[in-house]
KEDREN-532791 format. One record per residue (C-alpha): residue number from 1; x, y, z. Coordinates in Angstrom, 1 decimal. Each point is the difference from the previous one (the first is absolute). Layout:
BEGIN
R, tifi, u, v, w
R, NUM, X, Y, Z;
...
END
This chain:
BEGIN
R, tifi, u, v, w
R, 1, 44.1, -42.2, 81.5;
R, 2, -2.3, 2.9, -0.8;
R, 3, -0.4, 1.2, -3.6;
R, 4, 0.4, 3.8, 0.0;
R, 5, -0.2, 0.4, -3.8;
R, 6, -3.8, -0.1, 0.1;
R, 7, -2.2, 2.1, 2.2;
R, 8, -3.7, -0.2, 0.5;
R, 9, -2.0, 3.0, 0.5;
R, 10, -2.7, -0.5, 2.6;
R, 11, -2.9, 2.5, -0.2;
R, 12, -2.8, 0.3, 2.4;
R, 13, -3.5, -0.4, -1.4;
R, 14, -2.1, 3.2, 0.0;
R, 15, -2.1, 0.4, 3.0;
R, 16, -3.7, -0.8, -0.4;
R, 17, -0.8, 2.0, 3.2;
R, 18, 1.7, 2.7, 2.0;
R, 19, -0.3, 0.8, 3.7;
R, 20, -1.0, 3.5, 0.9;
R, 21, 3.5, 1.3, 0.3;
R, 22, 1.0, -1.6, -3.3;
R, 23, -3.1, 1.5, -1.7;
R, 24, 0.9, 3.4, 1.3;
R, 25, 3.5, -0.4, -1.4;
R, 26, -1.4, -1.1, -3.4;
R, 27, -2.3, 3.1, -0.1;
R, 28, 2.6, 2.4, 1.6;
R, 29, -2.5, 1.0, 2.6;
R, 30, -0.4, -0.5, 3.8;
R, 31, -1.6, -2.8, 1.8;
R, 32, -2.8, 2.2, 1.3;
R, 33, -0.9, 1.0, -3.6;
R, 34, -0.1, -3.7, -1.0;
R, 35, -2.4, -0.7, 2.9;
R, 36, -2.1, 3.0, -1.1;
R, 37, -0.2, -1.3, -3.6;
R, 38, -1.0, -3.4, 1.3;
R, 39, -2.7, 1.5, 2.3;
R, 40, -1.3, 2.2, -2.9;
R, 41, -0.3, -3.1, -2.2;
R, 42, 2.5, 1.4, -2.6;
R, 43, 2.6, -2.7, 0.8;
R, 44, -1.0, -3.6, 0.3;
R, 45, 1.5, -2.1, 2.8;
R, 46, -0.3, -3.5, 1.3;
R, 47, -0.1, -1.1, 3.6;
R, 48, 2.0, -3.2, 0.7;
R, 49, -0.3, -0.9, 3.6;
R, 50, 1.1, 3.1, 1.8;
R, 51, 2.0, 1.3, -2.9;
R, 52, -1.3, 2.4, -2.6;
R, 53, 1.7, -0.2, -3.5;
R, 54, -0.5, 1.9, -3.2;
R, 55, 0.0, -1.9, -3.2;
R, 56, 2.5, 1.3, -2.6;
R, 57, -2.9, 0.1, -2.5;
R, 58, -1.8, 2.5, 2.4;
R, 59, 3.0, 2.3, 0.0;
R, 60, 0.1, -0.1, -3.8;
R, 61, -3.7, 0.6, -0.2;
R, 62, 0.2, 3.1, 2.3;
R, 63, 2.9, 1.4, -2.0;
R, 64, -1.9, -0.6, -3.3;
R, 65, -3.1, 1.8, 1.4;
R, 66, 2.0, 2.9, 1.2;
R, 67, 1.9, 0.2, -3.2;
R, 68, -3.2, -0.1, -2.0;
R, 69, -1.5, 2.7, 2.1;
R, 70, 3.1, 2.2, -0.5;
R, 71, -0.3, -0.4, -3.8;
R, 72, -3.7, 1.2, 0.1;
R, 73, 0.7, 3.0, 2.2;
END
């Protein structure tokens, strides 16, 4: 018999890396802009086999740089 009085909450671990589509969603921009940021060297990415992924830390670093630049301007 199954105990229904206790429930366990299962939470997914935060992603360490995002694919291009996920990175675009995180930044609320298009895929093309993500590729432009990578090409310009403003957003770090990693190539794993044929896949290109963006570390979560790279997204946070980009936002911090943009936020810092906005405060100075």
